[in-house]
N, C-alpha and C positions, 0 to 999 in steps of 0.2 A: 312245664314239657316242652315249650316252644323254645327258654334256654337255652336247655340242655341240647337239643337237637342240633342248634346256631353251634354250641359250641363243637358239641363232636364231630361236626360238616368240618368246622373251622381248623380242626386241629388236625383231621383229613385230608383236606386238602395244602395245606401245611408242607405237610410230611410226603406227598406225592410234587409238590412242586419246590420243594428243599426250601419255603420260604421260614423265614424269624421271626415269629411274632413282637410286638412293639416292647413291652417287657421282659424281655430276653437277653441280659447280658451281655454289654457291648464289647469290644476289645479297648486295651488302651493306648491310650495316643500316644501320638510318637513325641510327644512336650514332655515327658516323660522321662526323667535322666542326665537331666540337667542343657546346656545351651550345645547345640550344633556347631561339631569341629569342621566336622568335615559332609561329605553325600556319598552315596553309590547311588550311582544310577545303572539299570538292566532290563533289559523284555520292554523299557518305553516308562518304567517306574523310577519316580527320586526317594530312595531312604536316607534320612540322616544319620549321621552319628557320633557319639557321644565319649566323650574318656570314660575309659574303665579304668579301673585297678584288677589284676588277679595274680598271683605271684603264678610261673612258670610253672605249668605240670598239674595248676592245681585248678581251683571247682570255676569252670570258667560262668562271670555273672556280667553278662551284657542288661545294657535298662531293664527294664521289667513290663517291656512293652512286646509286644509280635509287631510295632513297629517302625522301631529303631533299633539299629546296631552299636557295642561297641567297641574302642578300637585303645587295644592295651596300652597307656602309658610309660607301661617298662619294656617295651620295645620299641624295635626302631618307630621312626616318624614317617609319616608317607612321603614328605619327598626326601629321603637317605637314603645313600649312594652302595650303602649295604648293608643285609641282616635281613630279619621277616619281619614285615609290620604284620602284628596279628589283628583281625576283627573275628568277634561273633556276634550271632543273633538268635534269640531264641526261633526254632524250628516250629514251634507251634505255643503259645500261650493261651490258653484253656480250649474250650471251645469252639471249633467256628473262628477261631483267632491263627489263622495257618503265617507265618512270617512270611516278611515284602520281601527276600532276599531269597527264598525256599529256589526259584526258578533259577537259582547257580547250580543248584544238587541235580537235574537231571541236564543241563545244555551240553550239549558237548563239548569235548576238550576242542581245543581251541576255539573258541567264542569268546565274544569279547564283551565287556565293560569301562564301562569309565567312575573314577574313582578321585577326589579333590577336596583337599583343606577349601574353608570356607577363606572366601576371598583370592584363593589361586588360579590358576588354569587345571584344569582336572587332566588324570590322565590317561589312558587306555589300556589296561591291561587282559591278557590273554591265558586262561585257564589252560594251563601246563599238565595238572594231573588231579587227583581225587582220590582218596584212599578211606574210606569207613573201616575203626578201629573198635574194641570192646570200649564199654565203658572206663571210663580211667586210666585208660591205659593210652597216653598222648605220646605223644613221639617229639623225642627231646630237638630235632633236626626244626621241629614246627617253630621253637620258639630261637634257636641261633644268631647269634648277633654280626658272623660273619657270612662269605659268600655273597652272591650278588643280589639285590635285593627284590623282592618279590613278595606279594601279600598272601598270607597263611587265611582263609575266611574258614570259620571253624564252628559247629553248630551241632544237634543232638541227632540221635539218629535213630531205627528201629523202637516205637514206641507200643511198650506192653505190657498191661493190665493198668495202667495208668504211670510207667515211668519205662526210659527213657533205657533201651541196651546199651547203647553204642554212642559213639564221635564219628562225625565227617569231618574230612579235613577239604581243603580245595586252594589247590597251589596256582595262584597268575603270578605271571612275570610281565611287565613293562612289556608294551609294544613298541620297539624306537621308532621315535621322530626324525623323520628322513628331512634336512633342510633343503633349501632350493637348491644349493650349491650338489644335492645327493649324499652326502655324509651323513650316516645313519648316529644319533646320539643315544644315548642310553636312555 
């Protein structure tokens, strides 16, 4: 009887303080998905980015973890002069495993963050727009190989009954770097 009372009290306390017992499933580690090729730093958090392949307009398959993102090798590279660099992540990877880049979803337009390839200087990007569309209705412009260089960060949205109903895309543009002479470079 004493053990039952302790178990009930522990369960009630865990619910009240949002504590997760030690035997609960843990979130998948950031090491999943291969080697890190870049990092995104946002809100004091640095998130590894791994190479992924997906067909433009197809199913977005970031690494199988909430702690890393994927960069499409079929789109512009991070250091490209033109076109869209596509990065995708899981907004959630199981109960209690929220995506490490989720703060991008609610940051105000104009907010900045950095992205850099491993071994190269990071570059600052500014959120210029955010759009949410029905699942499967990805916009062709998100994958364009023309136009000024930009990041398109894509994730799922609107979880209902265990299934996501929508997709959110965040468009970010490079913040010009000003040299000592005062000339901005793209």
